[in-house]
MDAnalysis code that builds the backbone (N, CA, C; Angstrom):
import MDAnalysis as mda
import numpy as np

u = mda.Universe.empty(318, n_residues=106, atom_resindex=np.repeat(np.arange(106), 3), trajectory=True)
u.add_TopologyAttr("name", ["N", "CA", "C"] * 106)
u.add_TopologyAttr("resid", np.arange(1, 107))
u.add_TopologyAttr("resname", ["UNK", "UNK", "UNK", "UNK", "UNK", "UNK", "UNK", "UNK", "UNK", "UNK", "UNK", "UNK", "UNK", "UNK", "UNK", "UNK", "UNK", "UNK", "UNK", "UNK", "UNK", "UNK", "UNK", "UNK", "UNK", "UNK", "UNK", "UNK", "UNK", "UNK", "UNK", "UNK", "UNK", "UNK", "UNK", "UNK", "UNK", "UNK", "UNK", "UNK", "UNK", "UNK", "UNK", "UNK", "UNK", "UNK", "UNK", "UNK", "UNK", "UNK", "UNK", "UNK", "UNK", "UNK", "UNK", "UNK", "UNK", "UNK", "UNK", "UNK", "UNK", "UNK", "UNK", "UNK", "UNK", "UNK", "UNK", "UNK", "UNK", "UNK", "UNK", "UNK", "UNK", "UNK", "UNK", "UNK", "UNK", "UNK", "UNK", "UNK", "UNK", "UNK", "UNK", "UNK", "UNK", "UNK", "UNK", "UNK", "UNK", "UNK", "UNK", "UNK", "UNK", "UNK", "UNK", "UNK", "UNK", "UNK", "UNK", "UNK", "UNK", "UNK", "UNK", "UNK", "UNK", "UNK"])
u.atoms.positions = np.array([
    [4.793, 21.182, -21.938],
    [4.786, 21.613, -20.559],
    [3.377, 21.996, -20.148],
    [3.064, 21.725, -18.921],
    [1.735, 22.034, -18.403],
    [1.638, 23.506, -18.044],
    [0.435, 24.050, -18.213],
    [0.205, 25.434, -17.825],
    [0.151, 25.534, -16.312],
    [0.641, 26.632, -15.793],
    [0.559, 26.890, -14.358],
    [-0.574, 27.876, -14.129],
    [-1.703, 27.349, -13.697],
    [-2.876, 28.200, -13.503],
    [-3.170, 28.434, -12.027],
    [-2.451, 27.742, -11.143],
    [-2.698, 27.892, -9.721],
    [-3.787, 26.976, -9.213],
    [-4.410, 26.219, -10.112],
    [-5.464, 25.283, -9.708],
    [-4.847, 23.904, -9.483],
    [-5.437, 23.186, -8.551],
    [-5.002, 21.828, -8.280],
    [-5.634, 20.880, -9.290],
    [-4.841, 19.977, -9.815],
    [-5.324, 19.011, -10.792],
    [-6.318, 18.049, -10.153],
    [-7.383, 17.731, -10.880],
    [-8.373, 16.785, -10.372],
    [-7.761, 15.400, -10.205],
    [-6.880, 15.032, -11.117],
    [-6.208, 13.738, -11.030],
    [-5.340, 13.662, -9.777],
    [-4.674, 14.744, -9.453],
    [-3.849, 14.793, -8.244],
    [-4.712, 14.601, -6.991],
    [-5.841, 15.247, -6.954],
    [-6.737, 15.123, -5.801],
    [-7.258, 13.693, -5.673],
    [-7.651, 13.094, -6.780],
    [-8.168, 11.723, -6.749],
    [-7.075, 10.748, -6.319],
    [-5.888, 10.883, -6.889],
    [-4.782, 9.982, -6.548],
    [-4.358, 10.145, -5.097],
    [-4.243, 11.377, -4.622],
    [-3.866, 11.614, -3.234],
    [-4.927, 11.079, -2.286],
    [-6.192, 11.241, -2.637],
    [-7.269, 10.708, -1.795],
    [-7.213, 9.183, -1.725],
    [-6.934, 8.549, -2.848],
    [-6.838, 7.084, -2.871],
    [-5.673, 6.594, -2.017],
    [-4.537, 7.260, -2.121],
    [-3.362, 6.858, -1.317],
    [-3.642, 7.070, 0.170],
    [-4.223, 8.183, 0.525],
    [-4.552, 8.458, 1.931],
    [-5.545, 7.430, 2.451],
    [-6.538, 7.083, 1.640],
    [-7.526, 6.091, 2.066],
    [-6.868, 4.723, 2.279],
    [-5.982, 4.319, 1.379],
    [-5.308, 3.033, 1.521],
    [-4.422, 3.010, 2.761],
    [-3.723, 4.098, 3.027],
    [-2.867, 4.152, 4.223],
    [-3.738, 4.079, 5.487],
    [-4.858, 4.777, 5.498],
    [-5.761, 4.711, 6.657],
    [-6.308, 3.307, 6.863],
    [-6.687, 2.633, 5.780],
    [-7.184, 1.264, 5.908],
    [-6.096, 0.354, 6.444],
    [-4.870, 0.540, 5.973],
    [-3.750, -0.287, 6.447],
    [-3.468, -0.046, 7.922],
    [-3.500, 1.206, 8.339],
    [-3.220, 1.525, 9.741],
    [-4.329, 1.012, 10.647],
    [-5.550, 1.133, 10.210],
    [-6.703, 0.736, 11.028],
    [-7.137, -0.720, 10.800],
    [-6.344, -1.502, 10.110],
    [-6.712, -2.875, 9.756],
    [-7.138, -3.739, 10.938],
    [-6.453, -3.723, 12.078],
    [-6.897, -4.585, 13.178],
    [-8.290, -4.242, 13.695],
    [-8.708, -3.004, 13.531],
    [-9.998, -2.577, 14.075],
    [-11.120, -2.649, 13.045],
    [-10.803, -2.571, 11.749],
    [-11.870, -2.520, 10.756],
    [-12.073, -3.853, 10.019],
    [-11.144, -4.782, 10.137],
    [-11.351, -6.058, 9.437],
    [-12.396, -6.875, 10.190],
    [-13.336, -7.452, 9.458],
    [-14.450, -8.135, 10.117],
    [-14.071, -9.445, 10.805],
    [-13.017, -10.111, 10.340],
    [-12.619, -11.402, 10.898],
    [-11.107, -11.443, 11.078],
    [-10.654, -12.406, 11.826],
    [-9.224, -12.680, 11.921],
    [-8.781, -13.247, 10.568],
    [-7.737, -12.689, 9.957],
    [-7.364, -13.152, 8.623],
    [-6.817, -14.586, 8.597],
    [-6.441, -15.118, 9.742],
    [-5.904, -16.472, 9.789],
    [-6.899, -17.500, 10.332],
    [-8.040, -17.024, 10.831],
    [-9.042, -17.950, 11.400],
    [-9.713, -18.741, 10.285],
    [-9.806, -20.044, 10.510],
    [-10.420, -20.923, 9.521],
    [-11.840, -21.278, 9.930],
    [-12.719, -21.294, 8.947],
    [-14.106, -21.696, 9.144],
    [-14.450, -22.681, 8.046],
    [-14.353, -23.954, 8.346],
    [-14.543, -24.989, 7.333],
    [-15.947, -24.931, 6.716],
    [-16.929, -24.478, 7.473],
    [-18.286, -24.391, 6.921],
    [-18.411, -23.304, 5.846],
    [-17.534, -22.306, 5.895],
    [-17.572, -21.210, 4.916],
    [-16.604, -21.468, 3.757],
    [-16.085, -22.655, 3.648],
    [-15.076, -23.007, 2.664],
    [-15.577, -22.763, 1.237],
    [-14.792, -21.971, 0.456],
    [-15.071, -21.648, -0.946],
    [-16.431, -21.026, -1.180],
    [-16.946, -20.312, -0.198],
    [-18.224, -19.606, -0.355],
    [-18.007, -18.346, -1.190],
    [-18.988, -17.996, -1.938],
    [-18.930, -16.771, -2.721],
    [-19.266, -15.582, -1.839],
    [-19.302, -14.406, -2.418],
    [-19.648, -13.223, -1.655],
    [-21.028, -13.342, -1.018],
    [-21.113, -12.881, 0.233],
    [-22.377, -12.929, 0.965],
    [-22.381, -11.789, 1.971],
    [-23.435, -11.712, 2.759],
    [-23.505, -10.665, 3.791],
    [-22.457, -10.901, 4.874],
    [-22.142, -12.153, 5.149],
    [-21.150, -12.459, 6.176],
    [-19.729, -12.274, 5.663],
    [-19.477, -12.669, 4.422],
    [-18.139, -12.564, 3.813],
    [-18.276, -11.791, 2.507],
    [-17.990, -10.485, 2.546],
    [-18.237, -9.607, 1.405],
    [-17.501, -10.023, 0.151],
    [-16.277, -10.551, 0.288],
    [-15.526, -11.008, -0.882],
    [-15.460, -12.525, -0.974],
    [-16.161, -13.208, -0.095],
    [-16.161, -14.656, -0.094],
    [-15.106, -15.214, 0.843],
    [-14.885, -16.520, 0.716],
    [-13.909, -17.212, 1.563],
    [-13.049, -18.106, 0.686],
    [-11.827, -18.383, 1.152],
    [-10.915, -19.223, 0.375],
    [-11.116, -20.705, 0.690],
    [-10.190, -21.545, 0.248],
    [-10.351, -22.987, 0.408],
    [-10.278, -23.441, 1.856],
    [-9.796, -22.597, 2.745],
    [-9.748, -22.930, 4.167],
    [-10.849, -22.218, 4.957],
    [-11.701, -21.469, 4.278],
    [-12.785, -20.771, 4.926],
    [-12.367, -19.436, 5.538],
    [-11.203, -18.934, 5.161],
    [-10.743, -17.640, 5.695],
    [-11.383, -16.517, 4.882],
    [-11.767, -15.464, 5.595],
    [-12.437, -14.321, 4.969],
    [-11.450, -13.572, 4.072],
    [-11.811, -13.385, 2.794],
    [-10.901, -12.750, 1.844],
    [-10.778, -11.246, 2.070],
    [-11.827, -10.588, 2.523],
    [-11.741, -9.153, 2.806],
    [-10.745, -8.899, 3.930],
    [-10.800, -9.689, 4.984],
    [-9.874, -9.519, 6.098],
    [-8.440, -9.795, 5.659],
    [-8.263, -10.807, 4.821],
    [-6.921, -11.127, 4.344],
    [-6.402, -10.019, 3.424],
    [-7.278, -9.435, 2.625],
    [-6.895, -8.341, 1.740],
    [-6.490, -7.102, 2.542],
    [-7.257, -6.778, 3.566],
    [-6.956, -5.609, 4.394],
    [-5.619, -5.786, 5.122],
    [-5.407, -6.966, 5.690],
    [-4.149, -7.197, 6.398],
    [-2.978, -7.338, 5.442],
    [-3.218, -7.826, 4.230],
    [-2.170, -7.897, 3.214],
    [-1.730, -6.510, 2.767],
    [-2.651, -5.559, 2.804],
    [-2.326, -4.185, 2.443],
    [-1.285, -3.614, 3.398],
    [-1.356, -3.986, 4.663],
    [-0.365, -3.513, 5.643],
    [1.034, -3.981, 5.246],
    [1.144, -5.251, 4.887],
    [2.451, -5.795, 4.504],
    [2.963, -5.139, 3.214],
    [2.088, -4.954, 2.252],
    [2.495, -4.356, 0.982],
    [2.977, -2.917, 1.159],
    [2.235, -2.141, 1.934],
    [2.648, -0.754, 2.162],
    [3.932, -0.681, 2.981],
    [4.087, -1.584, 3.932],
    [5.318, -1.607, 4.723],
    [6.543, -1.929, 3.887],
    [6.415, -2.919, 3.010],
    [7.529, -3.300, 2.145],
    [7.852, -2.176, 1.166],
    [6.825, -1.561, 0.589],
    [7.082, -0.476, -0.361],
    [7.689, 0.744, 0.315],
    [7.259, 1.054, 1.543],
    [7.855, 2.173, 2.280],
    [9.316, 1.886, 2.613],
    [9.617, 0.651, 2.980],
    [11.006, 0.273, 3.264],
    [11.865, 0.384, 2.001],
    [11.327, -0.018, 0.856],
    [12.064, 0.089, -0.400],
    [12.358, 1.537, -0.759],
    [11.372, 2.415, -0.541],
    [11.568, 3.840, -0.823],
    [12.637, 4.427, 0.099],
    [12.623, 4.054, 1.371],
    [13.613, 4.565, 2.317],
    [15.013, 4.093, 1.944],
    [15.154, 2.810, 1.593],
    [16.470, 2.285, 1.195],
    [16.954, 2.993, -0.062],
    [16.090, 3.181, -1.049],
    [16.470, 3.868, -2.283],
    [16.857, 5.316, -1.998],
    [16.146, 5.958, -1.088],
    [16.471, 7.338, -0.712],
    [17.838, 7.424, -0.055],
    [18.115, 6.495, 0.849],
    [19.411, 6.495, 1.525],
    [20.564, 6.234, 0.544],
    [20.411, 5.230, -0.300],
    [21.473, 4.911, -1.261],
    [21.624, 6.032, -2.286],
    [20.535, 6.481, -2.857],
    [20.588, 7.549, -3.855],
    [21.088, 8.866, -3.288],
    [20.632, 9.188, -2.081],
    [21.096, 10.419, -1.435],
    [22.577, 10.384, -1.136],
    [23.051, 9.240, -0.646],
    [24.474, 9.101, -0.356],
    [25.300, 9.189, -1.630],
    [24.888, 8.488, -2.680],
    [25.620, 8.565, -3.955],
    [25.570, 9.973, -4.535],
    [24.453, 10.648, -4.396],
    [24.359, 12.021, -4.881],
    [25.258, 12.974, -4.139],
    [25.350, 12.805, -2.820],
    [26.239, 13.660, -2.033],
    [27.700, 13.395, -2.384],
    [28.072, 12.140, -2.544],
    [29.449, 11.791, -2.919],
    [29.761, 12.332, -4.303],
    [28.838, 12.195, -5.240],
    [29.056, 12.705, -6.597],
    [29.167, 14.229, -6.607],
    [28.410, 14.895, -5.768],
    [28.502, 16.356, -5.707],
    [29.799, 16.807, -5.054],
    [30.287, 16.041, -4.097],
    [31.523, 16.413, -3.412],
    [32.725, 16.189, -4.320],
    [32.785, 15.023, -4.970],
    [33.877, 14.714, -5.888],
    [33.373, 14.966, -7.313],
    [33.370, 16.213, -7.735],
    [32.714, 16.606, -8.974],
    [33.347, 16.006, -10.224],
    [34.600, 15.746, -10.229],
    [35.311, 15.384, -11.449],
    [34.794, 14.159, -12.159],
    [34.671, 13.032, -11.487],
    [34.348, 11.773, -12.180],
    [32.889, 11.697, -12.630],
    [32.027, 12.512, -12.059],
    [30.629, 12.474, -12.504],
    [30.368, 13.406, -13.685],
    [31.261, 14.347, -13.928],
    [31.048, 15.310, -15.006],
    [31.769, 14.928, -16.284],
    [32.498, 13.867, -16.292],
    [33.234, 13.470, -17.492],
    [32.382, 12.732, -18.464],
])
């Protein structure tokens, strides 16, 4: 068991900061992404990292940083939906199990 010293864990602060930063990037994605994630630039096709494209470009010339930022929105949305569904199902089953005590205690 961990000691209770009243101090906040450094790992907790780092993890919470990372999660908050990722959520902020996902929320602000339309304003902070440098390019349209679906826009194609054939001249930038398969380019490596540069000043114009920090993470490079894919086979269609789409900026990978913009695609990564916008993909974060979808990933966080799907994971939040999964947590909500699990909460609803688990909460409902927990309430039913608490109400009908007999079959869960056997």
